[in-house]
C-alpha positions in Angstrom: 7.2 -9.4 -23.0 9.7 -8.5 -20.4 11.7 -10.8 -18.2 13.7 -10.0 -15.0 17.4 -10.3 -15.6 18.4 -11.1 -12.0 20.1 -14.5 -11.7 17.8 -17.3 -10.7 14.6 -15.2 -10.8 13.3 -15.2 -14.3 9.8 -13.8 -14.0 7.5 -12.7 -16.8 6.1 -9.2 -16.7 2.8 -9.4 -18.4 2.4 -5.8 -19.2 4.2 -3.2 -21.2 6.3 -0.8 -19.1 8.8 1.9 -19.7 12.3 1.3 -18.5 11.9 3.5 -15.4 8.7 1.7 -14.5 10.4 -1.7 -15.0 13.3 -0.9 -12.7 11.0 0.6 -10.1 8.9 -2.6 -10.2 12.0 -4.8 -9.8 13.1 -2.7 -6.8 9.7 -3.1 -5.1 9.7 -6.9 -5.7 13.2 -7.4 -4.4 12.4 -5.3 -1.3 9.3 -7.4 -0.6 11.3 -10.6 -1.0 14.0 -9.3 1.4 16.7 -9.7 -1.3 19.1 -7.2 0.2 21.9 -7.7 -2.4 19.8 -7.2 -5.6 17.7 -4.5 -3.9 20.8 -2.4 -3.1 22.2 -3.1 -6.5 19.0 -1.8 -8.2 18.9 1.3 -6.0 22.5 2.1 -6.8 21.7 1.7 -10.5 19.0 4.3 -10.1 21.4 6.7 -8.4 24.4 6.1 -10.6 22.5 6.8 -13.8 20.7 9.9 -12.4 17.3 8.5 -13.4 15.2 11.1 -11.7 12.0 9.3 -12.4 13.1 6.1 -10.6 12.2 7.2 -7.1 12.0 4.5 -4.5 9.0 5.0 -2.1 8.6 3.9 1.4 5.6 4.1 3.7 5.3 3.4 7.4 4.3 -0.2 6.7 7.5 -0.8 4.8 9.7 0.9 7.4 8.0 -1.1 10.2 9.8 -4.2 8.9 13.0 -2.7 10.2 11.7 -2.1 13.7 13.2 -4.6 16.1 10.5 -6.6 17.8 11.8 -5.7 21.3 12.4 -2.0 20.6 9.5 -0.9 22.8 10.0 -1.4 26.5 6.6 -0.2 27.6 3.5 -0.5 25.5 0.8 0.4 27.9 0.1 3.7 26.3 1.3 4.7 22.9 2.0 8.3 24.0 4.1 7.0 26.9 6.3 4.5 25.0 9.9 4.1 26.0 12.5 2.5 23.7 15.8 0.7 24.2 18.9 2.0 22.3 19.6 0.5 18.9 22.5 -1.8 18.4 25.2 -0.8 15.9 23.9 -3.4 13.4 20.3 -2.2 13.7 21.4 1.4 13.2 23.6 0.6 10.1 20.8 -1.5 8.6 18.3 1.3 9.0 20.7 3.9 7.7 21.4 1.8 4.6 17.7 1.4 3.8 17.0 5.1 4.5 19.7 6.1 2.0 17.6 4.7 -0.8 14.3 6.4 0.0 13.2 9.3 -2.2 9.6 9.5 -1.1 8.6 8.9 2.6 5.0 8.7 3.8 4.5 8.5 7.6 0.7 8.3 7.3 -0.7 8.0 10.8 0.1 4.3 11.1 -0.1 3.0 14.6 3.6 2.1 14.5 4.7 5.6 13.3 6.0 6.6 16.7 8.3 3.6 16.7 9.6 4.4 13.3 10.2 8.1 14.3 12.1 6.8 17.3 14.4 4.8 14.9 15.0 8.0 13.0 15.7 10.0 16.1 18.2 7.5 17.4 20.0 7.4 14.1 20.1 11.2 14.0 21.6 11.6 17.5 23.6 8.5 18.1 27.0 10.0 17.7 27.2 13.5 19.0 23.7 14.2 20.4 23.3 16.8 17.7 21.5 16.7 14.3 24.8 16.9 12.4 24.7 13.1 11.6 21.1 13.5 10.5 22.2 15.1 7.2 23.4 11.7 6.0 20.4 9.7 7.0 18.1 10.6 4.1 20.4 11.9 1.4 18.0 11.1 -1.4 14.8 12.2 0.2 12.8 14.6 -1.9 9.2 14.1 -0.8 8.0 13.9 2.8 4.4 13.5 4.0 3.7 13.7 7.7 0.2 12.7 8.9 0.2 13.6 12.6 -2.5 11.4 14.4 -1.4 12.0 18.0 -0.1 15.0 19.9 2.7 12.8 21.1 4.0 12.5 17.5 4.6 16.2 17.0 7.9 16.7 18.8 9.4 13.3 17.6 8.9 14.5 14.0 11.3 17.4 14.5 14.5 15.4 14.2 13.1 14.0 11.0 12.7 17.5 9.5 16.3 18.3 10.4 17.3 15.5 8.0 15.3 16.9 5.1 17.6 19.7 3.8 16.9 19.0 0.1 13.2 18.5 0.0 11.1 19.3 -3.1 7.7 18.4 -1.7 6.4 18.6 1.9 3.0 17.7 3.3 2.0 18.2 6.9 -1.5 17.0 7.9 -3.1 17.0 11.3 -5.6 14.2 11.8 -8.5 13.8 14.2 -8.5 16.2 17.2 -4.8 16.6 17.5 -4.5 20.4 17.5 -6.1 21.9 20.6 -5.3 25.3 22.0 -3.2 24.0 24.9 0.2 25.9 25.2 2.1 22.6 25.0 0.5 21.5 21.7 0.8 25.0 20.1 4.5 25.3 21.2 5.3 21.9 19.7 3.5 22.7 16.4 5.2 26.1 16.2 8.6 24.4 16.7 7.7 21.8 14.0 7.0 24.6 11.4 10.0 26.5 12.4 12.2 23.5 12.0 11.5 22.9 8.3 14.8 22.9 6.5 15.8 23.6 2.9 13.0 26.0 2.3 14.7 27.5 -0.7 14.3 24.1 -2.5 10.7 23.3 -1.6 8.5 23.6 -4.6 5.2 22.0 -3.4 3.7 22.4 0.1 0.5 20.9 1.5 -0.7 22.0 4.9 -4.0 20.6 6.3 -5.7 20.7 9.6 -8.1 18.0 8.4 -11.8 17.6 9.2 -12.7 18.3 12.8 -9.0 18.3 13.7 -8.6 21.7 15.2 -10.5 24.2 17.3 -10.6 27.7 16.0 -8.3 28.9 18.8 -5.8 26.3 17.8 -5.9 27.4 14.2 -5.5 31.0 14.9 -2.5 30.5 17.2 -0.7 28.6 14.4 -1.3 31.4 11.9 1.8 33.4 12.7 4.4 30.5 12.5 2.6 29.3 9.3 2.9 32.8 7.8 6.6 32.9 8.7 7.1 29.5 7.0 5.4 30.8 3.8 7.7 33.8 3.7 10.7 31.4 3.6 9.2 29.3 0.8 10.2 31.8 -1.9 10.6 29.1 -4.6 7.2 27.6 -4.0 5.3 26.5 -7.1 2.4 24.4 -5.7 0.4 25.3 -2.5 -2.5 23.3 -1.1 -4.2 24.7 2.0 -7.0 22.8 3.8 -7.9 24.8 6.9 -11.4 23.3 7.3 -14.4 25.7 7.7 -12.5 28.3 9.7 -10.4 29.6 6.8 -12.3 32.9 6.9 -11.5 33.5 10.6 -7.9 32.3 10.0 -7.4 35.0 7.3 -9.2 37.7 9.3 -6.8 37.1 12.2 -3.8 37.2 9.9 -4.7 39.7 7.1 -1.3 39.6 5.6 -1.6 35.9 4.9 -3.4 35.9 1.5 -1.3 38.9 0.1 1.8 37.0 1.1 0.5 34.0 -0.9 -0.3 36.2 -3.9 3.2 37.7 -3.7 5.0 34.3 -4.1 6.9 35.0 -7.3 6.8 31.4 -8.7 3.5 30.2 -7.5 1.8 28.3 -10.3 -0.7 25.9 -8.7 -3.0 27.0 -5.8 -5.6 24.8 -4.2 -7.8 26.1 -1.3 -10.2 23.8 0.4 -13.1 25.1 2.5 -12.5 28.5 1.2 -15.1 31.1 2.5 -13.2 34.4 2.6 -15.3 37.3 1.5 -12.8 40.2 1.8 -11.7 41.6 -1.6 -9.0 43.7 0.0 -7.0 40.6 0.7 -6.7 39.5 -2.9 -3.7 40.7 -5.0 -0.9 39.3 -7.1 -0.8 35.7 -8.3 1.2 36.9 -11.3 2.5 33.4 -12.2 -0.6 31.3 -11.5 -1.4 28.5 -13.9 -3.8 26.4 -12.0 -6.5 27.3 -9.4 -8.6 24.8 -7.5 -11.6 26.0 -5.4 -13.6 22.8 -5.8 -13.7 21.9 -2.1 -15.4 25.1 -1.1 -17.9 25.5 1.7 -21.5 24.2 1.3 -22.6 27.8 1.5 -22.8 28.7 -2.2 -22.6 31.1 -3.8 -20.1 33.2 -1.9 -18.3 36.3 -3.3 -14.9 35.4 -2.1 -14.4 32.9 -4.9 -15.3 35.5 -7.5 -13.1 38.1 -5.9 -10.2 35.8 -6.1 -10.9 34.7 -9.6 -11.2 38.3 -10.9 -8.2 39.5 -9.0 -5.7 37.1 -10.6 -3.2 39.2 -12.5 -1.9 36.3 -14.5 -3.5 36.0 -17.9 -1.9 32.6 -18.4 -4.3 30.6 -16.2 -4.6 27.2 -17.8 -6.6 25.1 -15.3 -9.6 26.1 -13.1 -11.6 23.8 -10.8 -14.6 25.4 -8.9 -18.1 24.8 -7.7 -20.7 27.5 -8.6 -24.4 28.1 -7.9 -26.8 28.6 -10.8 -27.3 32.2 -9.7 -23.6 33.0 -10.1 -22.8 30.8 -13.2 -23.2 33.7 -15.7 -20.9 35.9 -13.6 -18.4 33.2 -13.1 -18.2 32.2 -16.8 -18.0 35.9 -17.8 -14.8 36.3 -15.7 -13.3 33.1 -17.3 -14.1 34.2 -20.8 -12.9 37.8 -20.4 -9.7 37.0 -18.7 -8.6 33.5 -19.7 -10.3 32.6 -23.0 -7.0 32.3 -24.8 -5.1 30.4 -22.1 -7.7 28.1 -20.4 -6.9 24.5 -21.2 -8.8 22.6 -18.5 -12.1 23.4 -16.8 -13.7 21.4 -14.0 -17.1 23.1 -13.1 -19.8 21.9 -10.7 -23.1 23.7 -11.2 -25.4 23.4 -8.2 -28.8 25.0 -7.7 -32.6 24.6 -7.7 -34.3 22.1 -10.0 -36.3 24.6 -12.2 -33.8 27.3 -12.9 -31.9 26.0 -15.9 -32.7 28.6 -18.6 -30.3 31.3 -17.6 -27.6 28.7 -16.8 -28.0 27.1 -20.2 -27.3 30.5 -21.9 -24.4 31.1 -19.6 -22.9 27.8 -20.4 -23.0 28.6 -24.1 -20.5 31.4 -23.6 -17.8 28.8 -22.9 -17.6 28.4 -26.7 -15.4 31.5 -26.6 -12.7 29.5 -24.7 -11.5 28.0 -27.9 -8.2 26.6 -26.4 -10.0 24.1 -24.1 -8.7 20.6 -24.2 -10.4 19.1 -21.1 -13.9 19.9 -19.8 -15.6 18.2 -16.9 -18.9 19.3 -15.4 -21.5 18.1 -13.0 -24.7 20.0 -13.5 -27.9 20.4 -11.6 -31.2 18.9 -12.5 -32.7 22.2 -13.9 -29.8 22.5 -16.3 -29.4 18.9 -17.5 -33.2 18.8 -18.2 -32.9 21.6 -20.7 -29.6 20.8 -22.5 -30.2 19.7 -26.1 -28.1 18.2 -28.9 -27.6 21.6 -30.6 -26.1 23.0 -27.3 -23.5 20.3 -27.3 -22.9 20.8 -31.0 -22.3 24.5 -30.7 -19.7 23.9 -28.0 -17.8 21.0 -29.6 -17.5 23.0 -32.9 -15.7 25.7 -30.9 -13.2 23.3 -29.2 -11.1 21.8 -32.0 -8.4 20.7 -29.6 -10.7 18.9 -27.1 -9.2 15.7 -25.7 -11.5 14.9 -22.7 -15.2 15.7 -22.2 -17.1 14.6 -19.1 -20.7 15.7 -18.4 -22.4 14.3 -15.3 -25.9 14.7 -14.0 -26.5 15.2 -10.3 -28.5 11.9 -10.3 -29.6 9.4 -12.8 -33.3 10.2 -12.1 -32.9 13.3 -14.2 -34.0 13.6 -17.8 -32.2 15.4 -20.7 -32.7 16.3 -24.4 -29.3 15.0 -25.3 -29.6 12.1 -27.7 -27.2 9.7 -29.5 -26.8 12.4 -32.1 -24.4 14.1 -29.8 -22.1 11.1 -29.9 -21.8 11.6 -33.7 -21.2 15.3 -33.2 -18.1 14.6 -31.0 -16.8 12.1 -33.6 -17.1 14.6 -36.5 -15.8 17.8 -34.8 -13.2 16.6 -32.2 -10.2 15.1 -34.0 -8.2 14.7 -30.7 -10.9 13.4 -28.3 -9.8 10.3 -26.5 -12.2 10.2 -23.5 -16.0 10.9 -23.5 -18.6 10.7 -20.8 -22.2 11.7 -21.6 -25.7 11.3 -20.3 -28.2 10.4 -22.9 -32.0 10.0 -23.3 -32.6 7.1 -25.8 -35.8 7.2 -27.8 -36.2 6.2 -31.5 -33.0 7.6 -33.0 -32.5 4.8 -35.5 -31.6 7.3 -38.3 -28.6 8.5 -36.3 -25.5 7.6 -38.3 -22.1 9.3 -39.1 -22.4 11.3 -42.3 -19.0 9.9 -43.4 -16.6 7.2 -42.5 -15.5 8.1 -39.0 -11.8 8.3 -38.0 -12.4 9.4 -34.4 -9.5 8.6 -32.1 -11.8 8.0 -29.1 -10.5 5.3 -26.8 -12.8 5.5 -23.8 -16.6 6.0 -23.8 -19.0 6.1 -20.9 -22.7 6.6 -21.3 -25.4 7.2 -18.6 -28.8 6.4 -20.1 -31.4 8.4 -18.2 -34.8 6.9 -17.6 -35.0 4.7 -20.7 -33.2 1.4 -21.6 -31.8 1.7 -25.1 -31.9 -0.6 -28.0 -28.7 -2.4 -27.3 -28.3 -3.7 -30.9 -28.7 -0.3 -32.4 -26.3 1.3 -29.8 -23.6 -1.3 -30.3 -23.7 -0.8 -34.1 -23.7 3.0 -33.7 -20.7 2.9 -31.3 -18.8 0.6 -33.6 -19.4 2.8 -36.7 -18.8 6.1 -34.9 -15.7 5.2 -32.8 -13.6 2.6 -34.7 -10.6 2.9 -32.3 -12.6 2.5 -29.1 -10.9 0.3 -26.5 -13.1 0.5 -23.4 -16.8 1.4 -23.0 -18.9 1.5 -19.8 -22.7 2.1 -19.8 -25.3 2.2 -17.1 -29.0 2.8 -17.1 -31.5 4.1 -14.5 -34.4 1.7 -14.8 -37.2 1.0 -12.3 -35.5 3.0 -9.6 -32.2 1.1 -9.9 -28.8 1.9 -11.4 -27.9 -1.0 -13.6 -24.8 -1.9 -15.6 -25.6 -2.2 -19.3 -23.6 -4.7 -21.4 -23.3 -4.0 -25.1 -22.0 -6.8 -27.3 -18.9 -5.1 -28.7 -16.2 -7.6 -29.7 -12.7 -6.6 -28.7 -13.9 -3.7 -26.5 -13.5 -4.0 -22.8 -16.1 -2.8 -20.2 -14.4 -3.0 -16.7 -15.4 -0.1 -14.5 -11.8 0.0 -13.2 -10.7 1.3 -16.6 -12.7 4.4 -16.4 -10.3 7.4 -16.7 -7.3 5.2 -17.7 -6.3 7.2 -20.8 -6.6 10.5 -18.9 -4.4 9.2 -16.0 -1.9 7.5 -18.2 -1.8 9.1 -21.7 -0.1 6.9 -24.2 -0.1 3.8 -22.0 -1.9 0.7 -23.3 -4.6 -0.9 -21.2 -3.5 -3.5 -18.6 -4.2 -7.1 -19.5 -7.6 -8.5 -18.4 -7.6 -9.5 -14.8 -4.7 -7.3 -13.8 -5.5 -4.5 -11.4 -5.8 -1.1 -13.1 -5.8 0.8 -9.8 -3.0 3.0 -8.7 -0.6 1.9 -6.0 -1.0 3.3 -2.5 1.9 5.6 -3.0 0.7 6.8 -6.5 -2.7 7.5 -5.1 -1.3 9.6 -2.3 1.0 11.4 -4.7 -2.0 12.3 -6.9 -4.1 13.3 -3.9 -1.7 15.6 -2.2 0.3 16.9 -5.2 -2.3 16.5 -8.0 -0.6 18.8 -10.5 3.0 17.7 -9.9 4.5 15.8 -12.7 7.2 13.2 -12.0 10.2 15.4 -11.2 12.4 14.9 -14.3 13.5 18.5 -14.2 14.6 18.6 -10.5 
């Protein structure tokens, strides 16, 4: 058990934490309690010891505490706000707080304009130039801008002049901000042109959001966006969400995708609403390690996805996420097997299609056995495929994946049926010595003879079972699970019965069954479960980090 060492504030920490996590927790608590002295001392400790994983995060909600209550002179219209000048004390207080911030999220909060005004005044108070801005956020490495109003675009520019040593940058337009008016386009162009320290930026997210832009607005931003990409030569992670007009966007700027493929250090690429069908645009990607095409258009299948997949020159692709129609499943898996069978470590595959066309898909899925290096497999399959999968299909796959750590198989809906039985649970225990997370749909009938053939030493820690159509014999299932997975820590079961999705409680002493623990060991490898009653959810900042930069590890190497 850990106790805070600050004088007069002994407080038990009822969970195991690493030293970086403990210090970061202390900083958050001190900040919330407005303990300026100990908060500053903790932040200086982080900086003095070069603890790169101890990053202090700030959102617009935290920063708003520093906004003077009388800062706004006119509050009739958010877009027409006027502000009084900051006093010397207010400016120094804000600058001191800003010097501790490593991760800054301005997330469309209604007070964001007031916060940006504070930044602007601190940037220009001395000389009227952005020279003083270089000292405002000396520790800032991650910046996320969610622009919810057109009036916020220009005020964000002084903030970007502060960010000369960024590692991660996210710019997201919300709602209907981006219209084709010359004023808005000019402001957005200036915003992109103002990005500083492009040689240091390693991760970039750019999103126009759902329904946030007209086609004309998107197309006019294409050139300044392409110019910014050309300056991001050290980019390793790129996430583009250009809504459903990506195809038109690329057609208007045909050099865009080749310039992405030519990025020499690009390792992680995520394209949302990707519909491009022009094979001549695909080339390069020589360093790619991770490709995410999961959030593609509803119009499946489309050839653009396969063109991109087959054109990747890197034979070191380790992670692929994509959605595929049953008709194209065989072609898709053939590309994966022929090009990446030795390197592929994680596969996330959604198979969609008609109800009764599962035969060919089942044969195509069997070819994944050739990807023997796989460690994590997650798949949501259509009704036609889940209906035909049997225990021997599962067995042939798990025998070919000796290093498997995570396996998740989802059915499109719990009204489906399947030939997968509890025997498949035993197969995972006997053939996957590294498996710690398992999620499987099962049809329970009279499988009372199902038992491990030998004493199981399976390392499985998390089990989730979806029982389709039939309610199992809970006594038998509890005994089978205990015998098969002796190290199990959490199990969650549900059953579709009489048209309802019901939780199923198995009497397993010492094993927890909270839904919030699903995925714990995948998100936090090596970390023990939190105590009962304590939230297992990510903090707001952690959730945003994972959402916008999902493949980015804590920057210990920066």
